[in-house]
C-alpha positions as CSV (number, residue, x, y, z in Angstrom):
1,M,111.2,131.6,108.8
2,L,112.1,130.1,105.4
3,D,110.3,126.8,104.7
4,L,112.0,125.1,101.7
5,T,109.6,122.2,101.7
6,Y,106.5,124.2,100.9
7,E,105.1,125.0,97.5
8,A,102.1,127.2,96.8
9,P,99.4,124.9,95.4
10,K,98.1,125.8,91.9
11,P,94.5,126.9,91.5
12,K,92.0,124.1,90.6
13,V,89.4,124.5,87.8
14,I,86.1,125.1,89.7
15,A,82.9,124.4,87.8
16,G,80.9,126.5,90.3
17,A,81.9,128.1,93.6
18,K,80.0,127.0,96.6
19,Y,79.9,130.4,98.1
20,D,80.0,134.0,97.1
21,W,83.5,135.1,97.7
22,E,85.0,138.6,98.2
23,L,88.5,139.6,97.4
24,V,90.4,141.8,99.9
25,I,93.5,143.7,98.8
26,G,95.9,146.1,100.4
27,M,98.9,147.6,98.6
28,E,102.4,148.6,99.7
29,V,104.0,150.9,97.2
30,H,107.7,151.7,97.4
31,A,108.6,155.0,95.5
32,Q,112.2,155.7,95.0
33,V,112.7,159.4,95.9
34,A,114.2,161.6,93.2
35,S,117.3,162.8,95.2
36,N,120.9,163.2,94.1
37,A,122.1,161.6,97.4
38,K,121.0,158.6,99.4
39,L,118.8,158.7,102.5
40,F,121.7,158.6,105.0
41,S,124.8,159.2,103.0
42,G,126.1,161.5,100.3
43,A,126.6,158.7,97.7
44,S,125.0,159.2,94.3
45,T,121.7,157.6,93.4
46,Q,122.3,157.7,89.6
47,F,120.7,154.7,87.9
48,G,122.8,152.6,85.5
49,N,126.3,153.4,86.9
50,E,128.9,150.7,87.1
51,P,128.1,148.2,89.9
52,N,129.3,149.2,93.3
53,S,130.4,152.7,92.1
54,N,127.7,154.5,94.2
55,V,128.8,153.2,97.6
56,S,130.0,155.2,100.6
57,F,131.5,153.9,103.8
58,V,128.0,154.4,105.4
59,D,126.3,152.2,102.7
60,A,129.0,149.5,103.1
61,A,128.5,149.5,106.9
62,M,132.1,150.2,107.7
63,P,132.8,150.4,111.5
64,G,132.2,153.8,113.0
65,M,130.2,155.3,110.1
66,L,127.1,157.1,111.2
67,P,124.0,158.0,109.1
68,V,122.9,161.6,108.5
69,I,119.3,162.2,107.3
70,N,118.9,163.8,103.9
71,G,116.7,166.8,104.3
72,E,115.4,166.8,100.7
73,C,113.9,163.3,101.3
74,V,112.0,164.7,104.4
75,K,110.6,167.5,102.3
76,Q,109.4,165.0,99.6
77,A,107.8,162.8,102.3
78,V,105.9,165.8,103.6
79,R,104.8,166.9,100.1
80,T,103.5,163.4,99.4
81,G,101.6,163.3,102.6
82,L,100.0,166.7,102.0
83,A,99.0,165.7,98.5
84,L,97.3,162.5,99.8
85,N,95.4,164.3,102.6
86,C,97.5,162.7,105.4
87,A,98.2,163.9,108.9
88,I,101.9,165.0,109.0
89,H,103.6,164.3,112.3
90,E,105.9,167.0,113.7
91,K,107.9,164.2,115.4
92,S,108.8,160.8,114.1
93,V,111.4,158.2,114.9
94,F,113.6,155.9,112.9
95,A,113.9,152.2,113.7
96,R,116.1,149.3,112.9
97,K,114.4,146.4,111.0
98,N,116.6,143.4,111.6
99,Y,117.0,140.8,108.9
100,F,119.9,139.4,106.9
101,Y,120.3,139.6,103.2
102,A,123.7,139.5,101.4
103,D,122.8,142.8,99.7
104,L,122.1,144.6,103.1
105,P,125.6,145.0,104.6
106,K,124.5,146.2,108.0
107,G,122.2,143.2,108.6
108,Y,119.4,145.7,109.3
109,Q,117.4,148.3,107.4
110,I,116.8,151.8,108.8
111,T,113.0,152.5,108.5
112,Q,110.2,153.9,110.5
113,D,108.1,151.6,112.6
114,T,105.5,152.8,115.1
115,T,106.1,156.5,114.4
116,P,105.9,157.2,110.6
117,I,106.1,160.7,109.3
118,C,102.5,160.5,107.8
119,N,99.3,158.7,108.8
120,G,95.9,158.4,107.3
121,G,94.8,160.0,104.0
122,F,93.2,158.5,100.9
123,I,93.3,158.0,97.1
124,E,90.1,158.2,95.0
125,I,89.3,155.6,92.3
126,K,86.1,154.5,90.6
127,D,84.3,151.3,91.7
128,A,82.6,148.8,89.3
129,D,79.5,151.0,89.1
130,G,81.5,154.1,88.2
131,N,81.0,155.7,91.6
132,T,83.9,157.5,93.4
133,K,85.5,155.2,96.1
134,K,88.1,156.3,98.6
135,I,91.0,153.9,99.3
136,G,92.2,154.7,102.8
137,L,95.9,155.0,103.6
138,T,97.4,153.6,106.7
139,R,100.8,155.4,106.6
140,I,103.6,156.8,104.6
141,H,107.1,156.3,106.0
142,M,110.7,156.8,104.9
143,E,113.2,154.0,104.7
144,E,116.4,153.0,102.8
145,D,116.5,150.5,100.0
146,S,118.7,147.3,100.0
147,G,121.3,146.5,97.3
148,K,120.7,144.0,94.5
149,S,121.6,140.4,94.2
150,I,122.5,139.3,90.6
151,H,122.1,135.6,89.8
152,D,122.6,135.4,86.0
153,L,126.3,136.4,85.6
154,S,127.8,133.3,87.0
155,P,126.5,129.7,87.2
156,F,128.2,129.2,90.6
157,D,128.1,132.6,92.4
158,T,125.7,135.3,93.3
159,M,127.0,138.8,92.5
160,I,126.2,141.8,94.8
161,D,125.7,145.4,93.6
162,L,125.4,147.9,96.5
163,N,124.6,150.9,94.3
164,R,121.0,150.8,95.4
165,A,121.8,150.2,99.1
166,G,120.7,153.3,101.0
167,V,118.7,154.8,98.2
168,P,115.7,156.7,99.7
169,L,112.3,155.2,99.6
170,L,108.8,156.3,100.5
171,E,106.5,153.4,101.4
172,I,102.9,154.2,100.9
173,V,100.7,151.6,102.7
174,S,97.0,151.3,102.0
175,E,94.2,150.0,104.0
176,P,92.7,146.6,102.7
177,D,90.0,148.6,100.9
178,M,90.3,147.2,97.3
179,R,87.9,144.5,96.2
180,S,89.1,143.6,92.6
181,G,92.1,143.5,90.4
182,D,90.6,146.5,88.5
183,E,90.5,148.6,91.6
184,A,94.1,147.7,92.4
185,Y,95.0,148.7,88.8
186,Q,93.3,152.1,89.2
187,Y,94.9,152.7,92.6
188,L,98.4,152.1,91.4
189,T,97.7,154.2,88.3
190,E,96.7,157.1,90.6
191,V,99.7,156.6,92.9
192,R,102.1,156.6,89.9
193,K,100.4,159.7,88.4
194,L,100.6,161.5,91.7
195,V,104.3,160.9,92.4
196,R,105.1,162.0,88.8
197,Y,103.1,165.2,89.3
198,L,105.0,165.9,92.5
199,E,108.3,164.9,90.7
200,I,109.1,162.8,93.7
201,C,109.6,159.7,91.6
202,D,109.7,159.0,87.9
203,G,107.3,156.0,88.4
204,N,109.4,153.7,86.2
205,M,108.4,150.2,87.4
206,E,110.7,148.5,84.8
207,E,113.8,150.1,86.4
208,G,112.5,149.5,89.9
209,S,112.0,153.1,90.9
210,L,108.4,152.3,91.7
211,R,107.7,148.8,93.2
212,C,104.7,147.4,94.8
213,D,103.7,144.4,97.0
214,A,100.1,143.2,97.0
215,N,98.5,141.7,100.2
216,I,95.7,139.4,99.2
217,S,93.1,137.4,101.0
218,V,89.6,136.0,100.4
219,R,86.4,135.9,102.6
220,E,82.8,135.1,102.2
221,K,80.8,138.2,101.1
222,G,79.2,139.8,104.1
223,S,81.8,138.6,106.5
224,T,83.8,141.1,108.6
225,E,86.6,138.6,109.4
226,F,89.7,138.7,107.2
227,G,91.0,135.6,105.5
228,T,94.6,134.3,105.6
229,R,96.7,136.8,103.8
230,V,99.5,136.2,101.3
231,E,101.9,138.8,99.9
232,V,103.0,139.0,96.3
233,K,106.3,140.8,96.2
234,N,108.1,143.1,93.7
235,L,105.6,143.3,91.0
236,N,107.1,145.2,88.1
237,S,104.1,146.5,86.1
238,I,100.6,147.6,86.9
239,R,99.2,145.0,84.5
240,N,101.1,142.3,86.3
241,V,99.7,143.4,89.6
242,K,96.2,142.9,88.3
243,R,97.1,139.5,86.8
244,A,98.7,138.3,90.1
245,I,95.7,139.3,92.1
246,E,93.3,137.5,89.8
247,Y,95.4,134.4,89.8
248,E,95.6,134.4,93.6
249,F,91.8,135.0,93.9
250,K,91.2,131.8,92.0
251,R,93.8,129.9,93.9
252,H,92.4,130.8,97.3
253,I,88.9,129.9,96.3
254,G,90.0,126.5,95.0
255,L,91.9,125.7,98.1
256,I,89.2,126.8,100.5
257,E,86.4,124.9,98.7
258,E,88.5,121.8,98.7
259,G,89.1,122.1,102.4
260,Q,92.8,122.9,102.1
261,E,94.8,125.3,104.2
262,I,95.9,128.7,103.0
263,R,99.3,129.4,104.5
264,K,100.6,132.9,105.2
265,T,103.4,133.2,102.6
266,T,105.4,135.6,100.6
267,L,105.1,134.9,96.8
268,T,106.7,136.0,93.6
269,F,104.8,136.3,90.3
270,N,106.0,134.9,87.0
271,A,104.8,137.2,84.2
272,Q,105.4,134.6,81.5
273,T,103.3,131.8,83.1
274,G,100.9,134.1,84.9
275,E,101.4,132.1,88.1
276,T,102.8,132.7,91.6
277,S,105.4,130.7,93.4
278,I,106.6,130.5,97.0
279,M,109.5,132.7,98.2
280,R,109.3,132.2,101.9
281,T,106.8,131.8,104.7
282,K,105.5,135.2,105.8
283,E,107.4,137.0,108.5
284,E,105.6,138.8,111.3
285,A,106.6,142.2,112.7
286,D,108.1,140.4,115.7
287,D,110.5,138.5,113.5
288,Y,112.2,141.8,112.5
289,R,113.0,142.7,116.2
290,Y,112.3,146.4,115.6
291,F,114.0,148.9,118.0
292,P,114.7,152.6,117.8
293,E,117.7,153.5,115.7
294,P,120.3,154.7,118.2
295,D,122.5,156.6,115.7
296,L,119.7,159.0,114.6
297,Q,117.9,161.6,116.7
298,P,114.1,161.8,116.5
299,L,113.1,163.7,113.4
300,E,111.3,167.0,114.4
301,I,109.7,169.4,111.9
302,T,107.5,172.4,112.6
303,Q,104.0,173.4,111.4
304,D,105.7,176.4,109.8
305,Y,107.9,174.0,107.8
306,I,104.8,172.0,106.8
307,D,103.0,175.1,105.6
308,E,106.1,176.2,103.7
309,V,106.2,172.8,101.9
310,R,102.5,173.0,101.1
311,Q,103.2,176.1,99.0
312,T,105.5,174.0,96.7
313,L,102.6,171.6,95.7
314,P,101.7,171.8,92.0
315,P,98.1,171.5,90.7
316,L,97.2,167.9,91.4
317,P,95.5,165.6,88.9
318,K,92.2,165.2,90.8
319,Q,91.9,169.0,91.3
320,L,92.5,169.6,87.6
321,F,90.1,166.7,86.6
322,R,87.3,168.3,88.5
323,K,88.1,171.8,87.1
324,Y,88.0,170.5,83.5
325,V,84.7,168.6,84.0
326,G,83.3,171.8,85.6
327,L,84.3,173.7,82.4
328,G,82.1,171.3,80.4
329,L,84.7,168.8,79.2
330,S,83.9,165.1,79.2
331,E,85.3,162.9,81.9
332,Y,87.3,161.1,79.1
333,D,88.9,164.3,77.9
334,A,89.6,165.5,81.5
335,S,91.2,162.1,82.2
336,M,93.4,162.2,79.1
337,L,94.5,165.8,79.8
338,T,95.5,165.0,83.4
339,D,97.2,161.7,82.7
340,D,100.5,163.6,82.1
341,K,101.5,166.5,84.3
342,H,103.3,168.4,81.4
343,I,100.3,168.0,79.1
344,A,98.0,169.3,81.9
345,L,100.3,172.3,82.6
346,Y,100.4,173.1,78.9
347,F,96.6,173.0,78.7
348,E,96.4,175.2,81.8
349,T,98.3,177.9,80.0
350,L,96.3,177.4,76.8
351,L,93.1,177.9,78.8
352,N,94.2,181.4,79.8
353,H,94.3,182.4,76.1
354,V,91.5,180.6,74.3
355,E,87.8,181.6,74.1
356,S,86.5,178.0,74.2
357,A,87.8,175.2,76.5
358,K,86.2,172.6,74.2
359,S,88.0,174.0,71.2
360,G,91.3,173.9,73.2
361,V,90.9,170.2,74.1
362,N,89.9,169.2,70.6
363,W,93.2,170.6,69.3
364,M,95.2,169.1,72.2
365,M,93.7,165.6,71.7
366,G,93.9,165.9,67.9
367,E,96.7,167.8,66.3
368,V,99.0,168.3,69.3
369,K,98.9,164.7,70.6
370,G,99.0,163.4,67.1
371,Y,102.2,165.3,66.4
372,I,104.0,164.4,69.7
373,N,102.9,160.7,69.5
374,E,104.1,160.4,65.9
375,L,107.6,161.7,66.9
376,A,107.6,160.0,70.3
377,I,108.4,163.2,72.1
378,G,107.1,165.0,75.2
379,I,105.0,168.1,75.2
380,D,108.1,170.0,76.5
381,E,109.6,169.4,73.0
382,F,106.5,170.6,71.1
383,P,107.7,173.7,69.3
384,I,104.4,175.8,69.4
385,T,103.8,177.7,72.6
386,P,100.4,177.6,74.3
387,Q,99.9,181.3,73.5
388,R,100.7,180.7,69.7
389,L,98.4,177.7,69.6
390,A,95.6,179.7,71.3
391,G,96.0,182.3,68.6
392,L,95.3,179.7,65.9
393,I,92.4,178.2,67.8
394,N,90.8,181.6,68.2
395,M,91.2,182.4,64.5
396,V,89.1,179.4,63.8
397,D,86.5,180.1,66.5
398,E,86.1,183.7,65.3
399,G,85.5,182.6,61.7
400,K,88.7,184.0,60.4
401,M,89.9,180.7,59.1
402,G,88.4,177.3,58.4
403,R,89.2,174.4,60.7
404,T,90.5,172.2,57.8
405,L,92.7,175.0,56.4
406,A,94.1,175.7,59.9
407,S,94.8,172.1,60.7
408,Q,96.2,170.9,57.3
409,Q,98.1,174.0,56.2
410,L,98.7,176.6,58.8
411,F,99.5,174.2,61.7
412,P,102.4,172.4,59.9
413,I,103.8,175.8,59.0
414,M,103.7,176.9,62.6
415,I,105.6,173.8,63.6
416,K,108.4,174.9,61.3
417,E,108.3,178.6,62.2
418,P,107.1,178.6,65.8
419,Q,108.6,182.1,66.5
420,K,105.9,183.8,64.3
421,T,102.2,184.3,65.2
422,P,99.5,182.4,63.2
423,V,98.2,185.7,61.8
424,E,101.7,186.6,60.4
425,L,102.1,183.1,58.9
426,A,98.6,183.1,57.4
427,K,99.4,186.4,55.6
428,E,102.8,185.4,54.4
429,N,101.5,182.1,53.0
430,N,98.4,183.5,51.4
431,L,96.2,181.5,53.8
432,V,93.9,184.4,55.0
433,Q,90.3,183.3,54.7
434,V,88.4,184.9,51.9
435,N,85.0,186.4,52.7
436,N,84.7,188.8,49.8
437,L,81.4,188.1,48.2
438,D,82.6,188.7,44.6
439,E,85.4,186.1,45.0
440,L,83.1,183.6,46.7
441,E,80.4,183.9,44.0
442,Q,83.0,183.1,41.3
443,W,84.0,179.8,43.1
444,I,80.3,179.0,43.7
445,Q,79.4,179.5,40.1
446,K,82.3,177.3,38.9
447,S,81.2,174.5,41.3
448,I,77.6,174.7,40.0
449,D,78.7,174.8,36.4
450,A,80.9,171.7,37.0
451,Y,78.0,169.5,38.0
452,P,74.8,170.4,36.1
453,D,73.3,166.9,36.7
454,K,73.8,167.3,40.5
455,V,72.1,170.7,40.3
456,E,69.0,169.1,38.9
457,E,69.1,166.4,41.6
458,Y,69.3,169.2,44.2
459,R,66.4,171.0,42.7
460,G,64.5,167.7,42.7
461,G,64.7,167.6,46.5
462,K,68.0,165.8,47.1
463,K,69.2,168.5,49.6
464,G,72.1,166.4,51.1
465,I,74.0,166.9,47.8
466,L,74.8,170.5,48.9
467,G,77.9,169.1,50.6
468,L,79.3,168.2,47.2
469,F,79.2,171.8,46.0
470,M,80.6,173.1,49.3
471,G,83.5,170.7,49.0
472,E,84.1,171.9,45.4
473,V,84.2,175.5,46.5
474,M,86.7,174.7,49.2
475,R,88.8,172.9,46.6
476,L,88.8,175.7,44.2
477,S,89.6,178.2,46.9
478,G,92.4,176.1,48.4
479,G,90.5,176.0,51.6
480,K,90.4,179.8,52.0
481,A,86.7,180.3,51.3
482,D,84.7,181.4,54.4
483,P,82.5,178.4,54.9
484,K,79.7,180.4,56.7
485,K,79.4,183.0,54.0
486,T,79.7,180.4,51.3
């Protein structure tokens, strides 16, 4: 019930806390399913269309209109559950969640209550000591989104846009297993990465296609009792999730140690001030008066269907991370490679054609990422195929071309002429590495003759000066001298 007289107290400055407090966090993530149609109607889900242009009679709650489940959304829910190690239920039931908002025309939301499509599962993160920690999942369920209230177009009226009403959502609910803002940050990063790998959701928090609510409470360390919980709603960036959690942690401790009551409330976070404020006192499940949706049959799927969906799963980020570490790559390199699905898939193909995984990652993290970052493009727009890039890498590893020559001269040419092999381009542009001893000796002699004083220093024991002569040989040869033979 809304309490207009209550304001969330601000945190006090505490010189030293009386007790050792523990933060308890659970997350509710709403991922907007990438579907052309809404969850229970055929209306478009296209973002950015004119207000109220993506609205069917079902979305507008016209009398006699009945919902029909979107099969693509069911498939995506099953894929998500499988990727997160959940139990997939062959039978689940939709329910009506009753509450009134102006942007929810029916006066209720169709969701899943006691029988979600997925239960259990986990997401792996790192704790403060760098150890792997599993964050348990309570459930994943399907539900429809509400519309959007717009308050800044008129000083007197609230505008309603129903384009988002009925858009399919997957709600991923965690157990209260997180103990810091950093852990919550990691958890959300992994969730966003996973839904992007599965191509279930684009993960764009700014546009609202991925939204999260944080449930936060505080208790004394060692206690098994949970403290009074507050919920911070509709956080629009992973960084703001962390900031809101850290603010609430301080606020809770300050109130408890001053003997004040923490009230179960729903809060909003102001990113500019870094503070939370009250939206309403927290509803309980009973306030929503859940009951089975009479206009929808129970959803039934078979084990054969689940097995069929399992075959559509791409390589997942944690699997690839472990694979790359097993190949001898550092955890940092493995993390950078798996951060983006398309980068990871490009590297997967590259691995099949290079002799050294480490050489492959060095080029990916260096020249390739440098190029796409400079132009602000994705790897799908990078002109060189993994096979062509592998040919260049192998030329360097086999001693047929120096690393500097390959990077500074041949790589830019390959960008412009990606249809040709690196061997062809090296020959056409006179970049083939020289290992003929007669030619090498001429460049070597010229470099020695150019620095007679440095020759004497070398003979006097200053061995580090050899690099000067090596650099002069490479300059004279235009980078084509075989460095090993030189």
